[in-house]
N, C-alpha and C positions, 0 to 999 in steps of 0.2 A: 415664242415670245421674241419682239424684235431685236436683233441685233446691231452690230454698229453700222451697218450701211443704212439701212431702214432707220435707224433715230438722226443719222446725218441727213438723209433727207428730210425728214419732219423739220430739224433745226433749220436747216436753210429757207424753208419755207416760211418758218417763223420768224427769220433774218428780213424777208422780203416782205412780209405783209404785216407783223405785229409791232416791231421793233421802231421805237421813236413817237407812238401813239399814247397818248395818255390816256390811262384806264376812268372812264366816267361813271358806270355800272359793273361791280361784281356780284355775280350770282351762283351762288352755291347749291345745290338741292342733295338734301340729306346728310348724314353725319359720315357715312362710309367713305368716301370720295376725299372727305378730311380728318380722316383717323389719323393720320400724322402730323397735323396741325395741331398746335395747345391752342384749346378753346374752342374746337370744332367747327362746323360749317359757318356761323354767324360770323365767329372772329376773324376767319380766313376771309369772306368776303368783305369785310370793313377795312381789313389790313391792306387789300388790294386797290380799292375804291381810291383813285386820286394819283395813283402811281403811276410810271411811265417805264415801258422796259428798253434798256440801253443796248441790249445786247444779247442774243441768241447761241446759247453754250452746249458742249457737250464733252462728256468723258467718257470713252467708251458706250454704254448703253444707257448713261445717264445723261438726264438732258434737263436744261433750266434756262430761265430768263432772267438775267441781271435787271436789278430794279435800281431806280435812281435813289435809293437810300440805303445803300450797301445791303442791301439783302437779296434774296432770288425767288422766284417763284418755282419750285422744284415739281417737274413731272414725272410720276411714276407710269410707266406705260403699261406694265404688268405683260399679262397675255393678249388682252385685244383693247388695249387704251387705243384713242384716236384724238389729234389736234386738228381739228377742220375750221378751214377759215369760209365764212358764209354770208351771204347780205344781211343785215341786220334784222330785216323783215322776214325773213325766212323762219318758218316754225320751228320748234325744239326737233332734232333728230332723234332717232330712236337710240334709246339708252344714254341720253344726253343727261349728265351730272353737274358741270357746271359751265359758265358762259362770263366772258368778259365784252362788254361794250365799249366803244370808246368815244371822246368828246368831238372826234371828227367826222361822227356817224358815218365811218366807211365802214367794211365788213367787221364783223364781230367773230369773236374766237370761241368755237366750242370744246369742251371736253365730252367725249362719250365713251363709255366703256359696259361693254356687253357682261363680262365676267365680273366685272368690280374688283379687280386686284388691284388696279391702279387706282391713282389718286393726285391730289395735288397738296403741297404745303409750301410756307413761307418761312425760309429760315436765313441766318445771316450769312454772308461771304466772310470767309477767312482765308489765310494766306495760303496759298498752295504748296504744300509739303515738297512737291516735287517739281516746283518753279515753272510750271506750263504756262502759256500765255492765254490766261482767262482774265479777261479785264476785272478788275475789282476781286479777285479770288476765285475760290471755289466754296459751294456750299458745305458748312460743316460735316453733315450728314457722308460727304464724298470723300474725303481727306485720304481714307484707308484705300481707295481704290488708285490702281495703278494708271500710267498713260496708256493710251492706247497706241496703237501702230500709225494712226495718220499724225499723231502729234510731233512736233518738232522736239521735243525731249524725251521719246521714245528713244531707247538705245538697244539696237537689236543685239550686241554683242552680251551686254551685261545680262539680258533676257534668254540668250543661248545659252552661257555661264551658269545661271540659276537653275535653268531646264534642265540641263545633264547632271543636276545632283538630286533630283526628285526619284525617289524608290518607287512611288506608284505609278500608276497608269499615267503615259505622257499625256492622252487625251484629256484626263483630268487636270494635270498641270495647265494644258493652256486655257481650260475652262475658268481656272484660278484669276478671279478678277483683281486679285493683289499680285498676280504676276504679270499678267498683259490683260487690260480691258477691252471688253466689247465683242469678244468673241462667245459666239454660242453653239449649240450643237449643230447648225447647217454648215456653218464655216470651218469648224474643228473637223468634223468629216471629210469635206472636201480639201482642206488642207493637208491632212495627212494621207490622203490617197493620192495627191499630185507629190508626196512626198516619198511615198510608197513605204510608208510605217504603218504598222495596225496600232489603233488607238490603246491597247491594252498593253503594249510592250513597255517597260518601265522606264522611265527618262533616263536612269544611269545606264541604260542600254544602248543611248545614242553617243555616235559622236557627236563633237562640237563641229563639225561641218554638218550634219544631217539635223543637228537642231537649228542652225543657222539658214539651211534651206526650210525647214518647217515654218520659221517665222518668215522668211523670205515671200513663202506660198500663202500665209496667212494674208500678208500684207497686199500680194497678188488679187487674191479672189477676191477679197473685199473690195478693193478697189473696182473690179468688175463688175460686181455686183451693186456697186453705188452707180456705177454708169449706166444701169439697167434700170435704176429706182428701187433697189433694194429684189427682196425674195416675197412673194404673196403666195400662198397656197389657199387663200380663202380670202373673203371680204374683210377680216378683220384688221390686217394692216394694209393701211392706204395712206398715200401723203396728204397734207393740208387741203389740198382740192378735191380729196376723195379718190383719187388715181391709184391703181396698182402698181407692183412692179413687176418685172420681166424675168428676172435671173432665175426664176425655176425653170425656165426652158434650157439652160445651159449647164444645169447639178449635173455632176457626173455620177455621184453614189447616193448623195442624200436624197430620200425616199424615191430611190431607183430599184430597192429588192426584188429580184427576179427579172430582172432586165441585162442586157449584156454589159459588161464594162465598156466604156468606150476606146480604153485603150487596148486591151488586150481579147476581149470577148468573151471571158468568164462571167459566170451568172453573180451578178451583186448580193450581197449578204445583208441581213439585218440581226443584229444580235443586241440581248439588252445589255445595258452599261448606266450604274447609278441612277436607275429610277426612269433611265430614258431608253433611246436606242442609239447603235451605233450601226452606219451602212458602210460596207468596205469590199474590196476585190479579194477574193483568196489566191489569186494569182499575184497581183501587184503588191499585196500586203500579207506577209507571211505572217500566219496566227501564231502565237506564242501557244506554248502546249498548255497551260492554265486556264488560257480564254475560252469563252463560250463559241461553239462551231459555228453557229447562226444557221438561218435558215430564210425563206425567202416569201414568209408570210407578211 
């Protein structure tokens, strides 16, 4: 699933190519893409026709286009959703489920989703409970989502203070979108490795300085990934122009099981974690006794 850097790359592309253009025709194909919108596909298409996106916004992994009527087109990328800007005369791309054409007859916006976990919906904009800098507010469905590390309202000291009170695994805490948004499996594993902390270690076992270092590494690794256009392991994540990101070439532990740790040379291991996998170095990140030992498969 795209994480903060990947979603930010898409947001920036929408800001460049879609914002300020009046929608002439909205086409929504099938009900699944519109399952989160009251009234379904036909109602969603009607709701979008004639509207103008006024800004492209993001909080963590959540992406939306603010519209000129105090609402927002919320995009759920899911596992494989893509927002693509293409010439209007180009045929439908594979797995295309929705399309916007604009009055200026310039490039159209397409939504493609191979696995169909994503979708579009229009929601009212409401006041941001965290006071973030989002014109018009945030979509109603995102009010429980905490600020992400790229936002001005993000307070690393507050997050660190909350982190060290968590009795569960520290990795579970940094994946909690109500504590800090935008972090997924990739950047959690990378930041934990940089901090030298095993993901199964309880938050209460961290010192406040260690918690602050972890948050700093989360900010750093996601900023570095953004500079590389995000992390792409296959063709499912691309920017609005269809290009992949290249941060996968700089990953230290995520997806690197069986390879040497770039810091100490020990073999990187993988172990199960909450229905997914964790990647870690057995020398740099001391394993708690209760944690899985890991393997290189």
